[in-house]
Each structure stands twice: as structure tokens, then as C-alpha cells.
N, C-alpha and C positions, 0 to 999 in steps of 0.2 A: 441630491441638490448641488449642485456646482458650486466650486468656493465664490464664486462670482456674485451669485443670489444669496450665498450665506451673509456676504459682508455686508451685501445692499440691505441687507433686512437685520442688519445688527440691532440689537435692543440697548439702550443705554437708562439704566433709572436715575433720578435724577431728585431729593429733595432737600429745598431750601426752606427758611422759615421768617427771614427778615432781610429789609431793602439790602442789607450789606450783602448777604448771600448771593442776591439777586446777581449783583454787581459780578461777583465772582463766578455762579453758575453761565451766565453768558458771555465771558471772557474765554471760560473753559470751555462751550458749547465750539463757540468758535474754532479753539485750537484742537479739539477733538473732531471734529471736520476733516483736517490734516490728515490725521490717521486713518480716519473712517468716514469719509465724503456719504456714504450713503446712510448712515447712523438715523435709527428713532430715537427721540428723546421723548420720555414722559415721567410725570410724577407728578409734583407740587413747583412754582413756579413763579416766578415776577413777571414784571410788564417787559423788561431787558430780556429776559428768555422767550418770553411767548412773540417775540417781535422777530426773535429766530427759528419760530415753526416751533418751540417746544409745547407739547401739549399736557396740561394743569390739568389732574382733576378735580381741584380744589382751589379756590382762592388763597394766594400765597398769604392774606393776612390772617387766615383762619389760623395760623400758628404762630402769627409773634403777641406772645402774651408776656408780661413783663410782670415782677414783684412777686409776692407771696401768696394773696387773695386771689387774683384774678385767673391764675393757671387754675386753683383750686374749680372756681367757679366754672369753668368752660373743660373741667376733666372728661366730664362725660362725651363731649363733642371731640377732644382730641383724640381720644380712644378709640372713637368710631372710625375718624381719621385713618388713625394708623392702623385700627383691623382690615381696613379696606384694602389700604395699601401693601400690607403685608400678605393678603389675601391674593391680591392682583398679579401681583409681582413673584409670587411663591406658583401662581398658576399658570401666569406667562411669563418665564424666569430671563429677567435680561442679561447679557454678556456681564455687565458689573452696576452696582446699585452705590451711588455715591450719596453721602451726605453732608450737606453743608453748613458746617456750626450747628445751632438748634441741637445743642449733645442731648439733652433732656428726652427730645422727641426722637432723633435720629441712632442713635447711637443702640438703642434697644431693638429698633426697627433691623435694624443694621444685623444685630446678633440673631431674631429669628429667622432673618432670609439667609446667611453664612452659614445656620445649623442644616439649612435645605440646599446646601451647595451650593447657594449663589453667591459670588467672590463680592465684597464690598469694601467702600472708602471711604475713610472720614475725612474731609477736608476741613480746616481749622482746628485744632486742637484747643478742646476745653482747657480753662486754669486747673488743670488735675494735678499739674508741679505745685502749685500754690496753698491748694485745698482741696481736703475731701480725694487725699491720693488714692487711698482705696481702690478708685473708681478705675484706674489703669487694669485692675484684673479684670474687669466688666468690658473693657475697651478690646483688651488682649484677644477675648474670648469672641469677641464682637465685629472686628476690623482683620482685613487680609492686609491691609495697609493704611496708615496716616500720614496724611500730609500736613505738613506743620511749617508756621509762616516764619519761627525765629528758631535760631541755631539751638538757643539752651533748651528748646523743648523737644526737641530730636534726640539730644544728651539723656534725658531723661525717660525718654521712651525704649533708647537703646540699653537703659537698666535694666529694663522687663522685661528684654527681648520682642517686643512690639516691632513689629516689620514700619518702619519708617525712614520717610524722606522727608527732607529739609529744600523747599521749592524757593523759601523769600517772600515778601510782601508785596503783594500787588502796590501799596501805595509808594513804595521804594522806587516801582517802576513809571509810576503816575507822575511824581512830584521832582522836578528836573534838580540834578545832582549840584547846579551852579545856580542859586537862587539870587535874581536883582531886585535889591531892596530899594534901590533907587527909581525902577520902575513901578513897583507895587506902590513908592510915593506919589508918584505921579498921577498915577490913575486914579488916587486917593485922594489928590491934592492936600497932601501931607509935604510943609516943607522938607527940604532935601535934606539938610543938617539939625534939623531937629532933635531931640533926644526923645526917646517914644515906649510906651509901655502899653501892652496888648495885654486885656483881664479876660478871661475864658473862663466864668465862674459855671461852667457845664452849660448841659441840652436839656435837663429835665425839670420840670416845675421845682421840685424838691431842692435838687442841686442849687439852684440859683436864688430859692429862699434861704437857705443856709450859706452859702457863698457870696450873693449879689452883693450885700453892703457887707461885708467882710472885707470884701476885696475894694469897695470903693473908699470903706474906712481905712484900710492899706495905704489908697492911694493918696488921701489926704496928708497921711504923716510924711508921704516919698516929696509931695509937694512942699512942707514946710521945710524940709532940707534942700530940696531944688527947684524955683516957683517957675524954671522954665519946662520943666517935663510938661511933655504932652500923652492924654490917655483914650486909649479907643476898647470899646467895648462890642465887638460884632455877636449880634444874638443868633442863637440856633436857629429861630424860626419865627415866624410873626408872633406865636404866643407869650415866648421870651423876651419877642421886644417889649410888649406891653407891661410885662412884669419888671424888666429892668428900669422900663421907664418910671414907675411908680416909685421903685425903689429909689432911684435918681433925684426923685422929689424933695427926699431928705436931706439932699446934700447941696444945698441952693449956690453954695459958693465953690462948687467944685464942676470945672469947665471940662468936660466929658465927651468925646464924639461917638454916639449909640448908631452902630451899622447892622442893618435888617440881613445875616448873613456874610459872606463874603469873609471867613475864617483864614482859611489859606493866605489870601491877599494880605488881609491885615497884621496877621504874624509875620508874614513876609516883610512887611516894612517895618515892621518892630525891630528893635533893640534889645528889649526884655521882653518874656511874657510871662503873668502869671496866671495862673490856670488850675483847673481841679482835675485831679486825677483821673485818667482814663484812656482812651484811642487817642486823644488829643495830645498827649505826652510823645507819641510815637510824630504825630504829625509836625510837630515843633521842633523834634529831633532831625527829622527827616528838611526841614527850614534852616536848620543850623542854628536855631534860636537858643541864647541863653535862657532858660526859666525855672523858675520858682514855683512848686508842686505843692499843693494844700488838698488837703480836704475835712469836711468835718459830717459826721452822720449821727443819729439819736443815739444816746450812751450805751444802751444796751445792745441794740447791733454793734457798735462799735466795740464794746467788751465780747461779745460773741466772737467778732472776724479774728479780734485777736487772738484767741487761743485756738479758733480754725488756720491761719492762715500760718503757712511756714515757712515764708520767703521773707528775709530782711528789708526788703524794699517793697513798694507796691507801684513806683512806677516805670515803666518800658526804659528810658535810657540807663538807671540804676540796676534792671534787671538783666539787661542784655550786657552791662559789661561787669556787673556783679561786683561791683562796688558805688560807692556813693557819691555818684557824678553831679549831680543836681539837689538841692536841698527838698525834702520832704517834710512839711509842715502838718502833722497831720492832729485833728480832735482839739484836746486843751492849748497843743501849741501852736495850732492856727491862731494867731493872734493879732490886730493891726499892726502891733509894733514891731512882729518877728517877722512878718511877711514884710513889710517894706523895710527893714534892716536887710532882709536877703536880696531884695530888687537891688537897692542904691548900694549893694556890694557890687553889683556887675558893673555902674559907672563908675564906680570910685576904683575898680581893679580890670582898668579894659585889657590888659595882656593878658589875665585871665579869661575873660569871658570870649577873647578872640581864641585861646588854644583853645576853650571847649566846642567853640562852632567848629574847630579843624579836626577835634574829637568823632564829631558828629558824622561830618563827612565821610571820614571814617568808617563809619558804623554804616550810614548809608550805602556803601559799596558794597558792604557785606549781604545786606538786605536787597538788594537791585539784582537779580536773578533770572528775570521774564519769567516771573512765576506760574502766569497761565499755562506757560508754554512748558514749563518742567514737568509742571500737574498732569496736563496731557500725558506726554510722553511717560512718565509714571504709568497713569493707568492702562493705556497703551501697550504697555510693558505687560503689567497683569493679565488684561486682555487676552495677550497673545499665549501666555506663559502656561 
């Protein structure tokens, strides 16, 4: 077989389990085609990947399970899917297999394939640096290359001699370095010189149940100190919109604008953001917004996680800086009084808020590295090695 025919028939396996993985997978396929124009991509992918000619053996949403109970209920199906993929890729070996996120499913599959001589890559590190750190030994046995989104993750893997490359975060590539607050305000109809707080109590029903009313109560305390404040809540989806609307019925004197979606736009327009911990803290950082991070969960869950988690912080700004840049008010500390005091602190100390925004701009420049391009280049190097 000629070298040209070998290149044309190069096969690359990819498995993604969530919508976020589909975004990464589609961008990665586009960049890998710059290295291997005739490559064939197959495995499990979502609509963005399918639009690029990816062949998916199962619908992506069959892997999208959350919580503790649903994965157990779906376990027989998930095991059947993984067995099929293992046997398929061992029978027709790809030049490389790439698992994108969904570590509980993909890393075991990567381990099986690597044991049969197939090169394996995992893209998006699990939070092994934060809890269940012993997983790193299984990862070391399972992957030829770990691609991380965050620099401190790379340092963790290097400590355990896992081949790793920091490629940057795709959100840092997508969100502009210079955010136009006043343009966002014009688009949302917000007065240019208003003092604006964005409230983001989470994207899941359980989060909004715990955090929604808490944030609204904190906003009422803020209004007692500054009646001119404006509050905006971007609901994550139509279900959360209805849930938040019902919660707002309890606050008849509290004027707030509830918006369906447009979270980036709302945060861009805000002076301060009060939010539930999660990926949204990174989005707020990239939008250069002073923030207050809060979270509440079931008492037993919190107790177990407090015992398991090995990091001193939970929010990405603090984890990236390895110090307390923004307040984190968790569990019993997440009270309306403390949340409102932390929010008002930024308005009372504008220079501190301005300096924090500059720090976030510096962090953005570290994370903005053309992630998909770097990931594809690292994978191409592995294939050609």
C-alpha cells in the first residue's frame, strides 16, 4: 500500500458523552483534517460532529447520564455500548483513539485499547487533582497523552509522569479578550450608568431549588443598602425560567429582570456577578467580572465531599491563582447577609474590583492558546511517532 493510500484511509476513533464534548470534538475534527485531510472519524459523537461526516455508532445522548442513580439504572446498556466499541476498535484499530471528557466511560475504554497496542488520548482532564487522586494511576496505564484545559492540571500529571500537554481552554478562545459592557447593556436595554448585578443560581433544578431564593434574598439585602441597584437573572433554559419565575412570586417588592438564556450577555453587562460554583465561574473570569461564588448542597453530600476534596478552593479563579481571589461562601456560610455583604464590597471598593478585572485579563491570556489547534497538533505528533 502506498503512503498516500495509508494517509487517505487513516482512521481516528473518538467518543464524546455530552454536548460540551460534541463542541470540542467538532473543533478537533476540523483541525485534525488540516493534518490528515482524508482521515475517517468514527465512534460516538453529537450533531456538530455528525455534520462534519463523523460516523456515530450510537446516539451521543445514550452516554449523557448524571447523578448517582441514573448511571446505575443504565449500567447494562452502558456496558454493552463500551463492549461493542472495545471489540470494534480492537478488530479495526484506529491510528489513535480519543476520549473527550466523560472519564468514567472513556478512560476504561482507553485502557483496554492501549493494552492492545492502540495509541490513546484523553481530552479534558477529570478533576483527579481535587478528589479521588488515586485515579491518576489508572489514567497513567490508560492513556498515551492527556490534553488539559488548565495549567495546574498539567503540573499534577507531570508529578505522576503521565504524558501531558496543556492546550488551553476553548472558552478562552471564544470569549473576546476585550468585553464591551456598554454594548451588552444596549442590547439588553439596560441604562448605561446603572449599577448592575447578575444572579446565576445554577443550571440544574436542584441547584436553583437551593440557590435561587437564597440569591433573591441576598439581593433584597443589597437593595436595602443601595436602592438603585438593578438585578438580572439569565435562566439556563426554559425549565429553569419557570422554576425561577415561581420563586420570584415570593418576592413581590423585589424588582428583577428574568431572562431566558443569554448568560454571557447578562454577565458582560453586569458590574458584579453572584453565582453558583461551576464552569460559569470560568466564564465570569473570562468576561472580567468581579464575582461572589456560593454553593449549598445536601448536608451529608457536603460532609462527604469535604472529606474527599483535596483542594483549598472550589472556584476556577481561585484554583488558577492558587489563592483566594474571589469570595467562596459555602453551605452554612452561604447566607443572604454574607452574600449581600460580599457583593456590596465590590461597589464600595471600586479600585479593588478594577484590579480584579485586570488580573482576570492576565489569566485569560494564559488560557487563550488556540486549544483545538494545539490539541490536533499534539495528536498528530503522537500518530506520527
